[in-house]
VEXPAPA-445207 format. One record per atom (N, C-alpha, C): residue in three letters; x negated, y negated, z negated; residue number from 1. Coordinates in Angstrom, 1 decimal, decimal comma. Layout:
BEGIN
R res   east  north     up   n
R ALA      X      Y      Z NUM
...
END
This chain:
BEGIN
R res   east  north     up   n
R MET -117,2 -128,6  -49,0   1
R MET -116,0 -127,7  -48,4   1
R MET -116,4 -126,4  -49,6   1
R GLU -117,8 -126,2  -50,1   2
R GLU -117,7 -125,2  -50,5   2
R GLU -117,0 -125,1  -52,1   2
R TRP -117,2 -126,3  -52,7   3
R TRP -115,8 -126,6  -53,9   3
R TRP -114,9 -126,0  -53,2   3
R ILE -113,9 -126,4  -51,7   4
R ILE -112,6 -126,3  -52,2   4
R ILE -112,6 -124,2  -51,9   4
R ASN -113,3 -123,6  -51,8   5
R ASN -113,7 -122,2  -50,7   5
R ASN -113,9 -121,4  -52,6   5
R SER -114,8 -122,3  -53,7   6
R SER -114,5 -122,2  -54,5   6
R SER -112,9 -121,7  -55,3   6
R LEU -112,8 -123,0  -55,1   7
R LEU -111,4 -123,9  -56,0   7
R LEU -110,5 -122,4  -54,9   7
R PHE -110,4 -122,3  -54,4   8
R PHE -109,9 -121,3  -53,4   8
R PHE -109,7 -119,8  -53,4   8
R MET -110,9 -119,9  -54,4   9
R MET -110,9 -118,0  -55,0   9
R MET -110,8 -118,1  -55,9   9
R LYS -110,8 -118,7  -57,2  10
R LYS -110,2 -118,5  -58,6  10
R LYS -108,8 -118,6  -58,4  10
R LEU -108,1 -119,6  -57,6  11
R LEU -106,5 -119,5  -57,6  11
R LEU -105,8 -118,1  -57,0  11
R THR -107,0 -117,8  -56,2  12
R THR -106,4 -116,3  -55,5  12
R THR -106,5 -115,1  -56,3  12
R GLU -107,6 -115,5  -57,3  13
R GLU -108,2 -114,6  -58,1  13
R GLU -107,0 -114,3  -59,9  13
R GLN -106,4 -115,0  -59,9  14
R GLN -105,8 -115,7  -61,2  14
R GLN -104,0 -115,1  -60,5  14
R ASP -103,6 -114,9  -59,4  15
R ASP -102,7 -114,7  -58,6  15
R ASP -102,3 -112,6  -59,2  15
R ASN -103,5 -112,0  -59,2  16
R ASN -103,6 -111,1  -59,4  16
R ASN -103,7 -111,0  -61,1  16
R LYS -103,5 -111,5  -62,1  17
R LYS -103,7 -110,9  -63,4  17
R LYS -102,2 -112,1  -63,8  17
R GLU -101,8 -111,1  -64,9  18
R GLU -101,4 -111,6  -65,6  18
R GLU -101,1 -111,6  -67,2  18
R VAL -101,1 -112,4  -68,3  19
R VAL -101,3 -112,5  -69,8  19
R VAL -100,2 -111,6  -70,8  19
R CYS -100,9 -111,1  -71,5  20
R CYS  -99,7 -110,1  -72,5  20
R CYS  -99,1 -111,1  -73,2  20
R ILE  -98,6 -110,4  -73,3  21
R ILE  -96,9 -111,3  -74,3  21
R ILE  -97,3 -111,0  -75,5  21
R LYS  -98,1 -110,1  -76,2  22
R LYS  -98,4 -109,7  -77,3  22
R LYS  -99,6 -110,4  -77,7  22
R CYS -101,2 -109,9  -77,2  23
R CYS -101,9 -110,5  -77,9  23
R CYS -102,7 -111,6  -77,0  23
R LYS -101,6 -112,4  -76,0  24
R LYS -102,3 -113,2  -74,9  24
R LYS -103,8 -113,4  -74,2  24
R ALA -104,1 -111,5  -74,2  25
R ALA -105,2 -111,3  -73,4  25
R ALA -104,7 -111,2  -72,0  25
R GLU -106,1 -111,5  -70,9  26
R GLU -105,9 -111,5  -69,5  26
R GLU -105,7 -110,0  -69,0  26
R ILE -104,9 -109,6  -68,0  27
R ILE -104,8 -108,2  -67,6  27
R ILE -103,9 -108,1  -66,3  27
R GLU -105,2 -106,8  -65,5  28
R GLU -104,0 -107,2  -64,4  28
R GLU -102,9 -106,5  -64,1  28
R GLU -102,8 -106,8  -62,7  29
R GLU -101,0 -106,4  -62,7  29
R GLU -100,5 -105,2  -63,0  29
R ILE -101,7 -104,1  -62,2  30
R ILE -101,6 -103,2  -61,9  30
R ILE -102,3 -102,4  -63,1  30
R ASN -102,5 -102,8  -64,4  31
R ASN -102,3 -102,2  -65,3  31
R ASN -101,3 -102,0  -66,3  31
R LYS -100,8 -100,4  -67,0  32
R LYS  -99,6 -100,6  -67,1  32
R LYS  -99,7 -100,9  -69,0  32
R PHE -100,9 -100,9  -69,5  33
R PHE -101,2 -101,2  -70,6  33
R PHE -102,6 -102,2  -71,3  33
R CYS -102,3 -103,4  -71,7  34
R CYS -102,9 -104,4  -72,1  34
R CYS -104,4 -103,5  -73,0  34
R THR -105,5 -104,0  -71,9  35
R THR -106,5 -103,7  -72,4  35
R THR -107,6 -104,0  -73,6  35
R SER -106,7 -105,5  -74,6  36
R SER -106,6 -105,6  -75,4  36
R SER -105,9 -105,2  -77,1  36
R CYS -104,5 -104,7  -76,8  37
R CYS -104,2 -104,4  -77,9  37
R CYS -103,3 -103,4  -77,0  37
R GLY -102,9 -102,7  -76,6  38
R GLY -102,6 -101,6  -75,5  38
R GLY -100,6 -101,6  -75,9  38
R TYR -100,1 -103,0  -75,8  39
R TYR  -99,3 -103,2  -75,4  39
R TYR  -99,1 -102,9  -74,0  39
R PRO  -97,9 -101,8  -73,5  40
R PRO  -97,1 -101,1  -72,7  40
R PRO  -96,7 -102,6  -71,8  40
R GLN  -97,2 -103,7  -71,5  41
R GLN  -97,2 -105,0  -70,8  41
R GLN  -96,2 -104,3  -68,9  41
R ASN  -96,4 -103,4  -68,9  42
R ASN  -95,7 -102,8  -67,3  42
R ASN  -95,3 -102,2  -67,6  42
R GLY  -95,0 -101,2  -68,8  43
R GLY  -94,4  -99,8  -69,1  43
R GLY  -92,9  -99,6  -69,6  43
R SER  -92,3  -98,9  -69,9  44
R SER  -90,9  -98,6  -69,9  44
R SER  -90,6  -99,4  -71,1  44
R VAL  -89,4  -99,5  -71,3  45
R VAL  -88,4  -99,8  -72,3  45
R VAL  -88,6  -99,3  -73,6  45
R GLN  -88,7  -97,8  -73,7  46
R GLN  -88,6  -96,6  -74,1  46
R GLN  -90,3  -97,0  -75,1  46
R GLU  -91,0  -97,1  -74,2  47
R GLU  -93,1  -97,4  -74,2  47
R GLU  -92,8  -98,7  -75,2  47
R LYS  -91,9  -99,3  -74,9  48
R LYS  -92,7 -100,8  -75,8  48
R LYS  -91,6 -100,8  -76,9  48
R LYS  -91,0  -99,9  -76,9  49
R LYS  -89,7  -99,7  -78,3  49
R LYS  -90,7  -99,2  -79,1  49
R ALA  -92,0  -97,6  -78,5  50
R ALA  -92,3  -96,8  -79,8  50
R ALA  -93,4  -97,9  -79,8  50
R PHE  -94,2  -98,7  -79,4  51
R PHE  -95,0 -100,0  -79,2  51
R PHE  -95,0 -100,8  -80,7  51
R ARG  -93,4 -101,2  -80,4  52
R ARG  -93,6 -101,7  -81,8  52
R ARG  -93,0 -101,6  -82,4  52
R ILE  -93,0  -99,7  -82,9  53
R ILE  -92,1  -98,7  -83,7  53
R ILE  -93,5  -98,8  -84,6  53
R ARG  -95,1  -98,2  -83,5  54
R ARG  -96,0  -97,6  -84,2  54
R ARG  -97,0  -99,0  -85,1  54
R LYS  -96,5 -100,8  -84,5  55
R LYS  -97,3 -101,8  -85,1  55
R LYS  -96,3 -101,5  -86,3  55
R GLN  -94,9 -101,9  -86,3  56
R GLN  -94,3 -101,9  -88,0  56
R GLN  -94,7 -100,8  -88,2  56
R LYS  -95,2  -99,9  -88,4  57
R LYS  -95,7  -98,6  -89,7  57
R LYS  -97,0  -99,2  -89,7  57
R GLU  -97,7  -99,4  -89,3  58
R GLU  -98,9  -99,3  -89,3  58
R GLU  -98,8 -101,0  -90,4  58
R LEU  -98,3 -102,2  -89,8  59
R LEU  -97,6 -103,0  -91,0  59
R LEU  -98,0 -103,3  -92,2  59
R SER  -96,7 -102,1  -92,4  60
R SER  -96,3 -101,6  -93,8  60
R SER  -97,0 -101,1  -94,3  60
R LYS  -97,9  -99,8  -93,6  61
R LYS  -99,4  -99,1  -94,2  61
R LYS -100,5 -100,7  -94,5  61
R LEU -100,3 -101,5  -93,7  62
R LEU -101,4 -102,4  -94,0  62
R LEU -101,1 -102,9  -95,2  62
R LYS -100,1 -103,5  -95,8  63
R LYS  -99,6 -104,2  -96,5  63
R LYS  -99,0 -103,7  -98,0  63
R GLU  -99,0 -102,3  -97,7  64
R GLU  -99,5 -101,6  -99,0  64
R GLU -101,0 -101,4  -99,3  64
R ILE -101,9 -101,4  -98,2  65
R ILE -103,6 -100,8  -98,7  65
R ILE -103,5 -102,6  -99,5  65
R GLU -102,7 -103,8  -99,1  66
R GLU -103,5 -104,9  -98,9  66
R GLU -103,0 -104,7 -100,6  66
R LEU -101,4 -104,4 -100,8  67
R LEU -101,3 -105,0 -102,6  67
R LEU -102,3 -103,8 -103,4  67
R SER -102,6 -102,8 -103,2  68
R SER -103,5 -101,8 -104,0  68
R SER -104,9 -102,7 -103,9  68
R ALA -104,9 -103,0 -103,0  69
R ALA -106,5 -103,6 -102,9  69
R ALA -107,1 -105,3 -103,9  69
R THR -106,0 -105,7 -104,2  70
R THR -105,7 -107,1 -104,6  70
R THR -105,0 -106,7 -106,5  70
R VAL -105,7 -105,5 -106,4  71
R VAL -105,5 -104,8 -107,9  71
R VAL -107,4 -105,8 -108,8  71
R GLY -108,3 -105,3 -107,2  72
R GLY -109,8 -106,0 -107,5  72
R GLY -110,1 -107,4 -108,1  72
R LYS -109,1 -108,2 -107,5  73
R LYS -109,0 -109,8 -108,0  73
R LYS -108,3 -109,7 -108,8  73
R SER -107,5 -108,7 -109,3  74
R SER -107,4 -108,9 -110,4  74
R SER -108,0 -108,6 -111,7  74
R VAL -108,5 -107,8 -111,7  75
R VAL -109,7 -106,9 -112,4  75
R VAL -110,3 -107,6 -113,0  75
R LEU -110,8 -108,2 -111,2  76
R LEU -112,1 -109,1 -111,7  76
R LEU -111,6 -110,1 -112,9  76
R PHE -110,3 -111,1 -112,6  77
R PHE -109,5 -112,1 -113,3  77
R PHE -109,8 -111,1 -114,9  77
R MET -109,5 -110,5 -115,0  78
R MET -109,0 -110,4 -116,5  78
R MET -110,4 -109,9 -117,3  78
R LEU -111,7 -109,5 -116,5  79
R LEU -112,9 -109,7 -117,5  79
R LEU -113,2 -110,7 -117,3  79
R GLY -113,4 -111,2 -116,6  80
R GLY -113,5 -112,9 -117,2  80
R GLY -113,0 -113,5 -117,7  80
R SER -111,5 -113,6 -118,0  81
R SER -111,0 -113,7 -119,1  81
R SER -111,0 -113,0 -120,7  81
R PHE -110,9 -111,8 -120,1  82
R PHE -111,7 -110,8 -121,4  82
R PHE -112,7 -111,6 -122,1  82
R TYR -114,0 -111,9 -121,2  83
R TYR -115,2 -111,8 -121,9  83
R TYR -115,0 -113,3 -122,5  83
R LEU -114,0 -114,2 -121,9  84
R LEU -114,0 -115,8 -122,6  84
R LEU -113,7 -115,9 -123,6  84
R VAL -112,4 -114,6 -123,7  85
R VAL -111,9 -114,8 -125,3  85
R VAL -112,9 -114,1 -126,2  85
R TRP -113,7 -113,2 -125,7  86
R TRP -114,5 -112,3 -126,6  86
R TRP -115,4 -112,9 -127,3  86
R ALA -116,0 -113,6 -126,4  87
R ALA -116,9 -115,2 -126,4  87
R ALA -116,9 -115,7 -127,4  87
R ILE -115,7 -116,5 -127,4  88
R ILE -115,6 -117,7 -128,4  88
R ILE -114,6 -117,1 -129,7  88
R TYR -114,4 -116,2 -129,6  89
R TYR -113,7 -115,0 -130,6  89
R TYR -114,5 -114,7 -131,8  89
R THR -115,5 -113,6 -131,4  90
R THR -116,0 -112,8 -131,7  90
R THR -117,4 -114,5 -132,5  90
R ASN -117,7 -115,2 -131,7  91
R ASN -118,8 -116,0 -132,3  91
R ASN -118,4 -116,3 -133,5  91
R LEU -116,4 -117,2 -133,2  92
R LEU -116,9 -118,1 -134,3  92
R LEU -116,0 -117,2 -135,6  92
R PHE -115,3 -115,9 -134,9  93
R PHE -114,5 -115,5 -136,1  93
R PHE -115,1 -114,9 -136,8  93
R ILE -115,5 -113,5 -136,1  94
R ILE -115,8 -111,9 -136,5  94
R ILE -117,5 -112,3 -136,9  94
R TYR -118,4 -112,3 -135,5  95
R TYR -119,8 -112,5 -136,3  95
R TYR -120,7 -113,4 -136,6  95
R GLU -121,6 -113,3 -137,3  96
R GLU -122,8 -114,4 -137,5  96
R GLU -123,1 -115,3 -135,9  96
R PHE -123,1 -116,2 -135,6  97
R PHE -123,1 -117,4 -134,8  97
R PHE -124,5 -117,8 -134,4  97
R HIS -124,4 -116,9 -132,8  98
R HIS -126,0 -116,4 -132,5  98
R HIS -125,6 -117,2 -130,8  98
R ILE -126,3 -118,1 -130,7  99
R ILE -126,5 -119,2 -129,4  99
R ILE -126,8 -118,0 -128,4  99
R LEU -127,7 -117,4 -128,4 100
R LEU -128,1 -116,3 -127,2 100
R LEU -127,3 -115,3 -127,0 100
R THR -125,7 -114,6 -127,9 101
R THR -125,0 -114,0 -127,6 101
R THR -124,1 -115,3 -127,0 101
R VAL -123,9 -116,6 -127,3 102
R VAL -122,8 -117,4 -126,4 102
R VAL -123,3 -117,4 -125,5 102
R ILE -124,1 -117,6 -124,9 103
R ILE -124,7 -117,9 -123,7 103
R ILE -124,2 -116,7 -122,4 103
R ILE -124,9 -115,0 -123,0 104
R ILE -124,7 -113,9 -122,4 104
R ILE -123,3 -114,1 -122,4 104
R ASP -122,1 -113,7 -123,6 105
R ASP -121,3 -113,7 -122,8 105
R ASP -120,2 -114,3 -121,9 105
R PHE -120,9 -116,1 -122,0 106
R PHE -120,6 -117,4 -120,9 106
R PHE -120,7 -116,9 -120,0 106
R PHE -121,8 -116,4 -119,6 107
R PHE -122,5 -116,3 -118,3 107
R PHE -121,5 -115,1 -117,9 107
R GLU -121,1 -113,7 -118,7 108
R GLU -121,1 -112,3 -118,0 108
R GLU -119,1 -113,0 -117,2 108
R ALA -118,2 -114,2 -118,3 109
R ALA -117,8 -114,1 -118,0 109
R ALA -117,3 -115,6 -117,4 109
R PHE -118,4 -116,1 -116,8 110
R PHE -118,2 -116,8 -115,6 110
R PHE -118,8 -116,2 -114,1 110
R ILE -119,2 -115,2 -114,8 111
R ILE -119,7 -114,1 -113,3 111
R ILE -118,4 -113,8 -112,9 111
R TYR -117,7 -112,8 -113,5 112
R TYR -116,8 -112,7 -112,9 112
R TYR -115,4 -113,1 -112,9 112
R LEU -115,1 -114,4 -113,6 113
R LEU -114,3 -115,6 -112,7 113
R LEU -114,6 -115,3 -111,4 113
R GLY -116,1 -116,5 -111,2 114
R GLY -116,3 -116,7 -109,8 114
R GLY -116,5 -115,5 -109,0 114
R LEU -116,8 -114,0 -109,3 115
R LEU -116,3 -112,9 -108,4 115
R LEU -115,1 -113,7 -108,2 115
R TRP -114,0 -113,1 -108,6 116
R TRP -112,5 -113,4 -108,8 116
R TRP -112,1 -114,3 -107,9 116
R LEU -112,2 -115,5 -107,5 117
R LEU -112,5 -116,8 -106,4 117
R LEU -113,1 -116,4 -105,2 117
R TRP -113,9 -115,5 -105,4 118
R TRP -114,9 -115,6 -103,9 118
R TRP -113,9 -114,4 -103,3 118
R ALA -113,4 -113,3 -104,4 119
R ALA -112,7 -112,4 -103,6 119
R ALA -111,5 -112,9 -102,6 119
R LYS -111,2 -114,2 -103,0 120
R LYS -109,9 -114,5 -102,4 120
R LYS -110,0 -114,7 -100,9 120
R ARG -111,4 -114,6 -100,5 121
R ARG -111,8 -114,9  -99,1 121
R ARG -112,2 -114,3  -98,4 121
R ARG -113,4 -112,9 -100,0 122
R ARG -114,1 -111,8  -99,3 122
R ARG -113,5 -111,2 -100,3 122
R LEU -112,7 -110,1  -99,4 123
R LEU -112,5 -108,8 -101,0 123
R LEU -113,1 -108,0 -101,4 123
R LEU -114,0 -107,3 -100,1 124
R LEU -115,0 -106,2 -100,3 124
R LEU -116,3 -106,5 -100,7 124
R PRO -117,1 -107,5 -100,4 125
R PRO -118,8 -107,8 -100,7 125
R PRO -118,2 -108,9 -102,5 125
R ALA -116,7 -109,1 -102,9 126
R ALA -116,5 -109,4 -104,1 126
R ALA -116,3 -108,1 -105,1 126
R THR -115,7 -107,2 -104,9 127
R THR -115,4 -105,8 -105,9 127
R THR -116,4 -105,6 -105,8 127
R ILE -117,1 -105,2 -104,7 128
R ILE -118,5 -104,5 -104,4 128
R ILE -119,5 -104,7 -105,9 128
R SER -119,6 -106,5 -105,1 129
R SER -120,4 -107,4 -106,6 129
R SER -120,0 -106,9 -108,1 129
R GLY -119,1 -107,2 -108,2 130
R GLY -117,9 -107,1 -108,9 130
R GLY -118,2 -105,1 -110,5 130
R LEU -118,1 -104,6 -109,3 131
R LEU -117,8 -102,7 -109,5 131
R LEU -120,3 -103,2 -110,5 131
R PHE -121,1 -103,3 -109,0 132
R PHE -122,1 -103,6 -109,6 132
R PHE -122,6 -104,0 -111,1 132
R PHE -121,9 -105,4 -111,3 133
R PHE -122,2 -106,8 -112,1 133
R PHE -121,3 -105,8 -113,4 133
R TYR -120,5 -105,0 -113,1 134
R TYR -119,8 -104,2 -114,2 134
R TYR -120,8 -103,3 -114,9 134
R THR -121,5 -102,7 -114,1 135
R THR -122,1 -100,6 -114,0 135
R THR -122,9 -101,3 -115,0 135
R THR -124,0 -102,4 -113,9 136
R THR -125,1 -103,4 -114,7 136
R THR -124,3 -103,9 -116,2 136
R MET -124,2 -104,2 -116,4 137
R MET -123,7 -104,8 -117,8 137
R MET -124,0 -103,7 -118,9 137
R PHE -122,9 -102,8 -118,4 138
R PHE -122,4 -102,0 -119,3 138
R PHE -123,5 -101,0 -119,6 138
R VAL -124,6 -100,8 -118,7 139
R VAL -125,8  -99,6 -119,1 139
R VAL -126,6 -100,8 -120,0 139
R ILE -126,5 -102,4 -119,5 140
R ILE -127,5 -102,8 -120,6 140
R ILE -127,2 -102,5 -121,7 140
R GLY -125,4 -102,5 -122,3 141
R GLY -125,5 -103,0 -123,5 141
R GLY -124,8 -101,8 -124,5 141
R LEU -125,6 -100,8 -123,3 142
R LEU -125,4  -99,1 -124,4 142
R LEU -126,8  -99,2 -124,8 142
R VAL -127,7  -99,5 -123,9 143
R VAL -129,3  -99,2 -124,1 143
R VAL -129,2 -100,6 -125,3 143
R SER -129,1 -101,5 -125,2 144
R SER -129,1 -102,6 -126,7 144
R SER -128,8 -102,0 -127,5 144
R ASN -127,1 -101,9 -127,6 145
R ASN -126,4 -101,7 -128,9 145
R ASN -125,5 -100,1 -128,6 145
R PRO -126,1  -99,1 -129,0 146
R PRO -125,6  -97,8 -128,9 146
R PRO -124,2  -97,6 -129,8 146
R TYR -124,0  -98,7 -130,1 147
R TYR -122,6  -98,7 -131,1 147
R TYR -121,1  -99,6 -129,8 147
R SER -122,0 -100,3 -128,6 148
R SER -120,2 -100,1 -127,6 148
R SER -120,3  -99,5 -126,6 148
R GLY -121,0  -98,1 -126,8 149
R GLY -120,2  -97,3 -126,6 149
R GLY -119,2  -96,5 -127,4 149
R LEU -118,6  -96,9 -128,3 150
R LEU -117,6  -96,7 -129,1 150
R LEU -116,5  -96,9 -127,7 150
R LEU -116,3  -98,4 -127,1 151
R LEU -115,3  -98,7 -126,3 151
R LEU -115,4  -98,3 -124,9 151
R ILE -115,8  -97,4 -125,3 152
R ILE -116,5  -96,7 -123,3 152
R ILE -114,8  -95,4 -123,1 152
R GLY -113,4  -95,6 -123,7 153
R GLY -112,4  -95,2 -122,8 153
R GLY -111,9  -97,3 -122,3 153
R PHE -112,3  -97,8 -123,3 154
R PHE -111,1  -99,3 -122,4 154
R PHE -112,1  -99,3 -121,6 154
R LYS -113,7  -99,5 -121,3 155
R LYS -114,9  -99,9 -120,2 155
R LYS -114,3  -99,0 -119,3 155
R GLY -114,4  -97,4 -119,5 156
R GLY -114,4  -96,7 -117,9 156
R GLY -113,1  -97,0 -117,4 156
R LEU -112,2  -97,5 -117,9 157
R LEU -110,4  -97,7 -117,4 157
R LEU -110,9  -99,5 -116,5 157
R PHE -111,8  -99,6 -116,6 158
R PHE -112,1 -101,1 -115,8 158
R PHE -112,9 -100,6 -115,1 158
R PHE -113,6  -99,4 -115,1 159
R PHE -114,5  -99,2 -114,0 159
R PHE -114,2  -98,1 -112,8 159
R ILE -113,2  -97,5 -113,3 160
R ILE -111,8  -96,7 -112,5 160
R ILE -111,1  -97,8 -111,5 160
R LEU -110,8  -98,6 -112,2 161
R LEU -110,0  -99,6 -111,7 161
R LEU -110,7 -100,3 -110,1 161
R LEU -111,7 -101,0 -110,9 162
R LEU -113,1 -101,8 -110,1 162
R LEU -113,2 -101,1 -109,0 162
R VAL -113,3  -99,1 -109,1 163
R VAL -113,7  -98,3 -108,4 163
R VAL -112,7  -98,3 -106,6 163
R ILE -111,5  -98,0 -107,2 164
R ILE -110,3  -97,8 -106,5 164
R ILE -110,1  -99,5 -105,7 164
R SER -110,4 -100,2 -106,7 165
R SER -110,1 -101,4 -105,2 165
R SER -111,5 -101,7 -104,4 165
R VAL -112,5 -101,3 -105,2 166
R VAL -113,3 -101,3 -103,8 166
R VAL -113,1 -100,1 -102,8 166
R THR -112,7  -98,9 -103,0 167
R THR -112,1  -98,1 -102,2 167
R THR -110,3  -98,8 -101,1 167
R SER -109,9  -98,7 -101,7 168
R SER -108,5  -99,8 -101,2 168
R SER -109,3 -101,1 -100,5 168
R ALA -109,9 -102,1 -100,7 169
R ALA -110,7 -103,0 -100,1 169
R ALA -111,4 -102,7  -98,8 169
R ARG -112,1 -101,3  -99,2 170
R ARG -112,4 -101,1  -97,5 170
R ARG -111,9 -100,6  -96,6 170
R LYS -111,0  -99,8  -96,9 171
R LYS -109,4  -99,4  -96,0 171
R LYS -108,3 -100,8  -95,7 171
R TYR -108,4 -101,7  -96,5 172
R TYR -107,9 -102,8  -95,9 172
R TYR -108,9 -103,7  -95,4 172
R GLU -110,0 -104,0  -95,4 173
R GLU -110,4 -104,4  -94,2 173
R GLU -110,4 -103,7  -93,0 173
R LYS -111,4 -102,2  -92,6 174
R LYS -110,8 -100,7  -91,6 174
R LYS -109,6 -101,5  -91,2 174
R MET -108,3 -101,6  -91,6 175
R MET -106,6 -101,8  -90,6 175
R MET -106,9 -102,9  -90,2 175
R ILE -107,4 -103,9  -91,1 176
R ILE -107,3 -105,8  -90,5 176
R ILE -108,1 -105,6  -89,3 176
R LYS -109,1 -105,3  -89,2 177
R LYS -110,1 -104,8  -88,2 177
R LYS -109,2 -104,4  -86,5 177
R ASP -109,1 -103,2  -87,3 178
R ASP -107,9 -101,8  -86,6 178
R ASP -106,8 -102,4  -85,9 178
R PHE -106,2 -103,3  -86,4 179
R PHE -104,9 -103,7  -86,5 179
R PHE -105,0 -104,7  -85,5 179
R GLY -105,9 -105,9  -85,5 180
R GLY -106,6 -107,1  -85,2 180
R GLY -105,1 -107,9  -84,6 180
END
């Protein structure tokens, strides 16, 4: 008999609840706005229209930030490709072949390409790691070969692109959380 009363209580509790048509969260009938997504479930036509317009603006801004955030993926791919071609070209045609430089150049190339693959799933950590690795390798390069600083303008461009990518990826991930 107890289970019948329990079932009856659950059924009567559900009568006072609705499901939000936007996010499918349970809400009380008396609530005007969904407590999960803010949709005016029991609001006026104007409030529903204003909600849709606001969400559309947020979505377009999200797409804009996503586009600038994906620059980081491209930069990581370019760096990986560049170091791969650089390793092959310089060690075959320009400098005397040294196995250690080949290993280091290939290592750098594969790190960037690995970060590029990771950025497809986790953009922010991959671009932060890419920025950290790039900066570290740049400093090591300057210390070990001061003449490598001659390419500072070229290397600075990649640094700036990585910094922009990290900030854009942060904004993108924050908007994804907020957009829900």
